[in-house]
KOLZAZA-58419 format. One line per 5 residues: their letters; for each residue x, y, z of N, C-alpha, C, CB. Coordinates in nm, 3 decimals, padded with zeros to 5 digits. Atoms other than C-alpha are relative to their C-alpha. Glycine has a CB too. Layout:
N
A = X,Y,Z,X,Y,Z,X,Y,Z,X,Y,Z ~ ...
//
This chain:
105
MENES = 00.107,00.004,00.015,09.252,16.409,13.777,-00.108,-00.107,00.127,00.011,-00.033,-00.142 ~ 00.058,00.001,-00.078,08.939,16.333,13.960,-00.077,-00.139,-00.057,-00.055,00.129,00.029 ~ 00.134,00.112,00.086,08.693,16.003,13.895,-00.077,00.070,-00.117,-00.145,-00.047,00.120 ~ 00.049,-00.063,00.119,08.470,16.215,13.703,00.036,00.037,-00.134,-00.024,00.080,00.028 ~ -00.073,-00.081,00.159,08.669,16.359,13.485,00.057,-00.125,-00.101,00.173,00.124,00.044
AVAAL = 00.006,00.141,00.051,08.813,16.013,13.435,-00.140,-00.057,-00.074,00.030,-00.088,00.123 ~ 00.137,00.174,00.007,08.480,15.819,13.389,-00.031,00.116,-00.164,-00.232,-00.030,00.210 ~ 00.123,-00.091,00.099,08.325,16.166,13.123,00.129,-00.031,-00.138,-00.050,00.243,00.065 ~ -00.116,00.001,00.104,08.685,16.106,12.930,-00.020,-00.164,-00.048,00.176,00.043,00.077 ~ 00.036,00.142,-00.017,08.619,15.704,12.919,-00.087,-00.009,-00.084,-00.042,-00.050,00.125
AALAH = 00.168,00.013,00.101,08.288,15.761,12.776,00.023,00.031,-00.092,-00.133,00.080,00.022 ~ -00.034,-00.005,00.169,08.379,15.964,12.508,00.031,-00.061,-00.044,00.063,00.058,-00.060 ~ -00.081,00.098,00.074,08.620,15.775,12.386,-00.114,-00.183,00.014,00.195,00.001,00.102 ~ 00.085,00.144,00.044,08.355,15.435,12.405,-00.047,00.017,-00.087,-00.101,-00.058,00.070 ~ 00.130,-00.036,00.150,08.172,15.523,12.109,00.134,-00.011,-00.160,-00.103,00.265,00.021
ETRLA = -00.098,00.059,00.168,08.342,15.386,11.764,00.057,00.094,-00.108,-00.105,-00.090,-00.111 ~ -00.071,-00.156,00.095,08.317,15.794,11.583,00.073,00.045,00.061,-00.079,00.131,-00.038 ~ -00.137,-00.140,-00.037,08.499,15.985,11.868,00.104,-00.073,-00.028,00.028,00.073,00.179 ~ -00.097,00.054,00.035,08.735,15.706,11.899,00.083,00.032,-00.126,-00.037,-00.102,00.002 ~ -00.058,00.020,00.033,08.788,15.710,11.578,00.099,00.139,-00.103,-00.060,-00.103,-00.022
AFRHL = -00.069,-00.173,00.028,08.822,16.084,11.539,00.110,00.047,00.068,-00.096,00.117,00.038 ~ -00.158,-00.048,-00.043,09.052,16.082,11.799,00.111,-00.043,-00.007,00.020,00.017,00.099 ~ -00.096,00.077,00.048,09.272,15.838,11.670,00.073,00.113,-00.091,-00.059,-00.135,-00.075 ~ -00.082,-00.094,00.079,09.296,16.086,11.382,00.040,00.085,00.004,-00.017,00.028,-00.067 ~ 00.004,-00.123,-00.075,09.335,16.390,11.538,00.176,-00.026,00.056,-00.150,00.005,00.137
VVCGP = -00.126,00.031,-00.036,09.616,16.213,11.729,00.102,-00.054,-00.108,-00.015,-00.088,00.099 ~ -00.109,-00.018,00.097,09.774,16.117,11.428,00.040,00.100,-00.072,-00.009,-00.066,-00.075 ~ 00.017,-00.112,00.049,09.746,16.478,11.290,00.144,00.073,00.084,-00.165,00.057,00.028 ~ -00.089,-00.019,-00.057,09.964,16.562,11.553,-00.018,00.213,00.055,00.126,-00.070,-00.110 ~ 00.027,-00.153,-00.081,09.974,16.968,11.735,-00.092,00.055,-00.111,00.159,00.117,00.032
HGSPA = 00.069,-00.091,00.170,09.858,17.103,11.323,-00.143,-00.030,00.006,00.065,-00.076,-00.188 ~ 00.128,00.031,00.018,09.486,16.886,11.418,00.009,-00.005,-00.159,-00.106,00.104,00.071 ~ 00.059,-00.028,00.148,09.282,16.896,11.145,-00.167,00.049,-00.029,00.019,-00.146,-00.078 ~ 00.171,-00.082,00.004,08.950,17.085,11.020,-00.132,-00.078,00.014,-00.031,00.071,-00.149 ~ 00.098,00.073,-00.013,08.651,16.969,11.088,-00.045,-00.085,-00.143,-00.098,00.088,00.056
GHIAE = 00.055,00.047,00.147,08.569,16.913,10.703,00.080,-00.149,-00.052,00.038,00.139,-00.126 ~ -00.144,00.086,00.040,08.893,16.697,10.637,-00.078,-00.136,00.098,00.204,00.089,00.078 ~ 00.022,00.077,-00.092,08.784,16.487,10.964,-00.140,-00.068,-00.071,-00.005,00.077,00.146 ~ 00.120,00.086,00.090,08.426,16.435,10.857,00.021,-00.079,-00.175,-00.126,00.127,-00.022 ~ -00.073,00.063,00.118,08.586,16.319,10.529,00.058,-00.110,-00.013,00.082,00.057,-00.035
RLGLP = -00.098,00.121,-00.026,08.835,16.102,10.621,-00.122,-00.111,00.098,00.174,00.065,00.111 ~ 00.079,00.083,-00.032,08.559,15.921,10.836,-00.112,-00.020,-00.052,-00.012,00.008,00.091 ~ 00.129,-00.008,00.092,08.264,15.962,10.580,-00.087,00.023,00.032,-00.040,-00.078,-00.056 ~ 00.136,00.022,-00.063,08.037,16.105,10.820,-00.048,00.142,-00.090,-00.009,00.000,00.204 ~ 00.049,-00.114,00.054,07.791,16.408,10.746,00.067,00.119,00.095,-00.164,-00.005,-00.003
AATLS = -00.097,-00.112,-00.087,07.932,16.695,10.919,-00.109,00.039,00.096,00.070,00.152,-00.095 ~ 00.088,-00.025,-00.110,07.604,16.728,11.169,00.038,-00.118,00.087,-00.159,00.008,-00.040 ~ -00.024,00.102,-00.050,07.684,16.381,11.270,00.125,00.019,00.072,-00.005,-00.094,-00.088 ~ -00.170,00.032,-00.042,08.064,16.429,11.317,-00.023,00.135,00.124,00.165,00.036,-00.172 ~ -00.023,-00.061,-00.104,08.003,16.766,11.501,-00.074,00.034,00.127,00.030,00.077,-00.041
FHLKE = 00.055,00.046,-00.118,07.800,16.587,11.753,00.083,-00.088,00.080,-00.114,-00.061,-00.026 ~ -00.098,00.059,-00.069,08.047,16.377,11.816,00.149,00.081,00.075,00.032,-00.095,-00.099 ~ -00.131,-00.069,-00.053,08.347,16.635,11.846,-00.070,00.058,00.072,00.102,00.084,-00.080 ~ 00.088,-00.086,-00.161,08.102,16.833,12.128,00.043,-00.095,00.086,-00.206,00.016,00.017 ~ -00.025,00.152,-00.042,08.150,16.510,12.261,00.109,-00.006,00.084,00.029,-00.098,-00.117
LRSAG = -00.128,00.039,-00.036,08.496,16.451,12.299,00.051,00.186,00.065,00.099,-00.085,-00.164 ~ -00.034,-00.153,-00.091,08.540,16.866,12.399,-00.057,-00.033,00.106,-00.061,00.156,-00.051 ~ 00.044,-00.003,-00.183,08.336,16.839,12.725,00.094,-00.100,00.030,-00.182,-00.051,00.064 ~ -00.134,00.083,-00.076,08.553,16.582,12.787,00.131,00.022,00.003,00.017,-00.114,-00.040 ~ -00.149,-00.084,-00.069,08.834,16.779,12.779,00.105,-00.079,-00.061,00.026,-00.006,00.192
LVTCD = -00.119,00.069,00.080,09.009,16.545,12.505,-00.017,00.034,-00.107,00.018,-00.139,-00.003 ~ -00.040,-00.121,00.136,09.023,16.799,12.229,-00.066,00.140,00.026,-00.071,-00.054,-00.171 ~ 00.084,-00.141,00.063,09.009,17.150,12.145,00.006,00.052,-00.154,00.056,00.129,00.078 ~ 00.012,-00.086,00.094,08.918,17.389,11.895,-00.015,00.127,-00.012,-00.063,-00.028,-00.047 ~ -00.025,-00.146,00.081,08.988,17.732,11.665,00.005,00.002,-00.107,00.101,00.068,00.016
RNGRS = 00.046,-00.074,00.134,08.863,17.924,11.408,00.095,00.057,-00.070,-00.091,00.104,00.019 ~ -00.152,-00.099,00.133,09.118,17.972,11.125,-00.056,00.043,-00.146,00.167,-00.140,-00.067 ~ 00.122,-00.051,00.125,08.912,18.208,10.837,-00.129,-00.097,00.087,00.045,-00.074,-00.226 ~ 00.131,00.064,00.037,08.601,17.986,10.770,00.020,-00.156,00.046,-00.034,00.017,-00.172 ~ 00.000,00.116,-00.044,08.782,17.655,10.924,-00.014,-00.012,00.125,00.089,-00.055,-00.033
VIYRT = 00.001,00.007,-00.180,08.722,17.498,11.263,00.097,-00.108,00.000,-00.166,-00.048,00.097 ~ -00.084,00.084,-00.027,09.036,17.322,11.327,-00.010,-00.100,00.168,00.120,00.091,-00.020 ~ 00.003,00.087,-00.110,09.062,17.041,11.600,00.090,-00.074,00.049,-00.072,-00.068,-00.011 ~ -00.090,00.025,-00.071,09.331,16.900,11.801,-00.034,-00.073,00.116,00.057,00.100,00.021 ~ 00.054,00.030,-00.160,09.350,16.650,12.088,00.099,00.082,00.082,00.006,-00.179,00.055
DCARM = 00.005,-00.086,-00.083,09.451,16.812,12.414,00.113,-00.130,00.091,-00.172,00.063,00.050 ~ -00.050,00.057,-00.032,09.751,16.621,12.442,00.024,-00.090,00.170,00.054,00.060,-00.055 ~ -00.041,-00.034,-00.138,09.846,16.717,12.813,-00.167,-00.148,00.073,-00.020,00.251,00.040 ~ 00.089,00.075,-00.106,09.487,16.583,12.942,-00.038,-00.122,00.030,-00.092,00.031,-00.004 ~ -00.049,00.193,00.037,09.553,16.233,12.758,00.059,-00.059,00.090,00.109,-00.038,-00.120
EELVR = -00.094,00.090,-00.069,09.861,16.195,12.924,-00.047,00.008,00.162,00.167,00.052,-00.027 ~ 00.021,-00.004,-00.129,09.685,16.309,13.284,-00.139,-00.109,00.012,-00.020,00.164,00.050 ~ 00.133,00.072,00.027,09.364,16.057,13.178,00.146,-00.197,00.012,-00.118,00.080,-00.237 ~ -00.043,00.102,-00.001,09.641,15.771,13.139,00.081,-00.036,00.121,00.052,-00.009,-00.104 ~ -00.071,00.039,-00.160,09.846,15.850,13.450,-00.122,-00.028,00.111,00.105,00.153,00.070
FLTRN = 00.129,00.048,-00.097,09.525,15.801,13.639,-00.018,-00.084,-00.016,-00.115,00.040,00.006 ~ 00.048,00.159,-00.077,09.447,15.479,13.538,00.116,-00.087,00.031,-00.100,-00.104,-00.103 ~ -00.141,00.030,-00.016,09.866,15.406,13.581,00.020,-00.039,00.132,00.089,00.111,-00.034 ~ -00.023,-00.060,-00.134,09.847,15.562,13.906,00.101,-00.111,00.093,-00.161,00.028,00.076 ~ -00.046,00.066,-00.128,09.912,15.258,14.133,00.046,-00.141,-00.039,-00.118,-00.007,00.114
CCQGE = -00.045,00.106,00.078,09.994,14.987,13.856,00.161,-00.062,00.113,00.036,00.075,-00.190 ~ -00.027,00.141,-00.053,10.163,14.648,14.008,00.084,00.045,00.147,00.105,-00.107,-00.125 ~ 00.001,-00.070,-00.125,10.153,14.830,14.343,00.091,00.128,00.032,00.031,-00.097,00.092 ~ -00.074,-00.142,-00.072,10.363,15.169,14.304,00.133,-00.047,-00.080,00.016,00.016,00.215 ~ -00.105,00.038,00.028,10.648,14.916,14.137,00.046,00.010,-00.140,00.002,-00.105,00.045
TALAQ = 00.013,00.047,00.168,10.760,15.015,13.799,00.135,-00.048,-00.021,-00.039,00.134,-00.124 ~ -00.052,00.147,00.108,11.033,14.783,13.757,-00.097,-00.130,-00.001,00.163,-00.074,00.062 ~ 00.099,00.113,00.082,10.760,14.511,13.782,-00.068,00.016,-00.127,-00.110,-00.032,00.077 ~ 00.086,-00.087,00.098,10.580,14.727,13.602,00.088,-00.088,-00.181,00.047,00.238,00.042 ~ -00.058,-00.007,00.171,10.820,14.723,13.260,00.098,-00.183,-00.006,00.162,00.198,-00.029
QERVP = -00.083,00.202,00.034,10.936,14.313,13.345,-00.119,-00.038,-00.065,00.042,-00.149,00.173 ~ 00.115,00.095,00.083,10.560,14.242,13.263,00.059,00.009,-00.112,-00.163,00.045,-00.014 ~ 00.005,-00.060,00.096,10.607,14.388,12.950,00.056,-00.085,-00.118,00.055,00.116,00.025 ~ -00.067,00.057,00.093,10.873,14.199,12.808,-00.026,-00.119,00.007,00.120,00.022,-00.001 ~ 00.068,00.201,00.063,10.753,13.849,12.660,00.135,-00.051,00.043,-00.042,-00.054,-00.238
//
């Protein structure tokens, strides 16, 4: 992952509504969730949610597929894992044992 892609992904998540939508989709897992259900769950008008989901899609964090009249959104877990790897690539100067020690209380 390049810096530009990481910045786009982090910027997309740096909004309360988009973060809530993304976290909802993470919970939904690979089955995803219809846009209408996400809007209902978050208490948002469809147009507002559509704007935020478009931003998440542009950043590559979610995908969508049409299923009849519904649009199903899913997290792109591979992309999110790529972002996390990018952020932690040089954690603790590459010494994973040190990183694991720091996690233990």
